[in-house]
N, C-alpha and C positions, 0 to 999 in steps of 0.2 A: 342285437339279434345275431344268433350264431349261424354259421354257414359251413359247417363241417363237410357236408356232402359236396357242395360246390367247390370248396377249397381243395378237397382231395382230387377231384377231377381236373381242376386247373393245374395243380402241382404235378399231376401225372403228365399232362400235356407239356408242361415246361421241363419235364425231366427232373423235378425237384422233390418228388414224393419218396419218402423213406419209410413211411408207415402204411399199413393197409387201411382201407376204408372198411370199417366193421359194421355189419348190419345185424341187429339183435332184437330179441323179444325176451325180456326177463334175463335169465341166465343162458338162453340159447343164442349163440352168435355164429356168424360165418363171415368170411371175407367177400366183399362185393366185387364182382369181376369187371373192373373199370374198362380195361382194354376191350374186352369182348362186347360189352354193352354200348360203349360210347365212341369207340375209335375205329371200328371196322367200317369200310366204305359201303355205302348204300349200293346195292346191285339191282338195277332196274331190269336186268335180263333174267333174274331168278323168278321162279313162280310167285314167291311172296312179293318180290319187288315190282313185278309187272302188274300184279293184282292191285297194288297200292297206286302206282304211278298212273295207271289207266283211268283212275277215278278222280284225279285232281287236275285243276287248271289254275291259271293265275289271274290276278294276284292271289297269293296263298298266304294264310296266316298259320304258322306252325306254333302251336301252344304247348309249352313244356318241351322246348326244343333241345334241351340237354347241352351237348357240346357241339351241336350243329350238324349232326350226321346227315339228316334229311335236307336241311336248309342249304347245305353246300351244293347238293346235286340239283335241287329244284331251282335255285336262284340263277343257274346257268340257262334256264329255259323261260322263266318269267319272274316277275317281282315276287319276292318272298320276305315276309316279316316274321322274324323269329323271336318269340316271347318266352322269357324265363323269369321266375321269381327270385332266383339266386344271383346276386351281383357277381360272384366269382364265375358262374357259368356264362353270364353275359360277357365278361372279360375274355373267357376262353373262346367263345364264338368269335368275338372280334379279332382275337389274335390268330384264329384259324382261317380268317378270310370271309366270314359271314357278313354280308353287305349291310343288313339292317337288323342287328340284334337289339332287343329292347327289354328292360326290366319291367315286369308287370305281373298282374294277378289274373289268371285265366277265369276266375270267378267274379271278375269286375270288368267285363268286356265293354259294357256301355260307357264306362268312364274313360276308356282308352281309344275307342274307335266309333266312327259315325255309322249310321244306317247304311246297309248295302255296300259295305266297303270291300268285301272279298267274295269272289265266286267259289272259293274252296277253303276248307279248314282241315288241318291235320292235328290230331290230338293222340299221339302215340307215346306210350310209357305208363299206361294204366292210371294216369292222373285223374281221370273222371271219377275214380273211386274215392277221391278226396272230397267229392260232393257230400258224402256221408249219409245220404238218405235219398229216398225216391223223390221227395219234394224238392230237395236241392239239386238233384240231377235234372229234373224237369226245368227248374229255374235256369240252370246253366244252359240247357239246350235252347230255351227261349231266348236267352241273351245271345247265344251263338247265331240263332236265326236272325236276330236284329242286325248283327254286324255283317251278315252275308246276304248275297243277292237272292232274288226270288227263285232262281233256278239253281241254287248252290248245291254243292256236294260236300261231304265231310267223311273222314275216316277216324274212328275212335277205337280204342282197345280196352280190354278188361279181362279179368279172370272169371270163369264160369263156376259158381259154387256148386252147381249140380253135377259137375264132372267128378268122377271118383277120386282123382288125384288132387283135387283142390285142398283137401284136408292136410296134404303134405306141405303146403306153402308155409314158410316161416311166418309166425304170427297169426295163423288162421284162427278164427273164432266162429263157432257155429251160431246160426240164427234159426229160430223155429219157423220163420217165414220162408216158404218155398221160393227158390231163386235168389235168395239173399244170404250173405254171410259177412263177417267182418275180418279185418286184418289189421294188426297192430304191430308197429316196428319202429326202431330208431336207428340213426346212423351216427357213428363216432369216428373221429379222425384226429390224430395228433393231440390227444388229451381234451378234445372238445366234442360234446355230444349235442346234436340237434334235438329240438322238441320231438316228442313221440308223434308219429304219423298214424292217423286212424282212417282206414279205408273201409268203404262198403263195396263188396263184390256183387255185381249185378249179372244175372244170367241174360242171354239174348232176349228172352221173353220179357224180362223185367225192363230191359232197355227199350223194347218196343212199347211197353206200357208207359214208361216215363216220357216217351216222345209224343204221346197223344196230346194234342192241343198246343204243341210248340212250333208247328210248321214243318217238322221233320218226320220222316218215316224210314224205318230200317229197310234198305234196298237189298242188301246181301250180307251174309255172315261167312267169314273165312276162318277155317280151323287148320287148313292144310299146312300153312306156314309155321304152325306151332307144334308139329309133331303129334304126340299122343297126350299132351298136357292140357290143362284147363284154360290156357290162354286163347283168346279169339280176337279177331278184328271185325268191326262192323262198318259197312258203308252206308251212309245216310244220304238221303236226297230230299229236297224240299217237296212237299205235297203239291 
């Protein structure tokens, strides 16, 4: 299994990276901004940071934890389990001081954790789009409900395909269904290309629809921290 994405971020952390991490769709490519996306400190005093921090408590599961940007801050306040599918990113988190980094699949939560394990969950990085369909998004939310407590909270993020700027995203694909779109892209680093990623973009209303019957409800939607773009964060709360 290739891990170009994770290796690039690990090499950047170690000071060993000599090639860019390239993000592409067909012949369209651009350099992925590793430093800005993964190695800036989480700021709980900012509007975006305080909105996030005020909705989470511990123990916390951080799914798709990247290089540990959020986990490093939250673990100083309560138990934080940081989950990543990339072995190189798990190494990176461990080297950066993340206390409990684990390799795992966020779409197989019941295989990794027992019922009611966490009062809060953080799923930042638009990974929920990898669910790929409304049905799989609902299944993911159901699994997340299983491993969280009856009064749990969660924060997820996505791109809103109903936003006018969504079509400017690299790899954007139109969908005739209102509130849905696709996104297709790959990452390449140092001569190695990862398998193509296929995302589904869900509008906040589609997220609300997917949550029906899972135990979750969308409690708040934040767009302020995203400027004028299509990115949004949603706070979920158990019904």
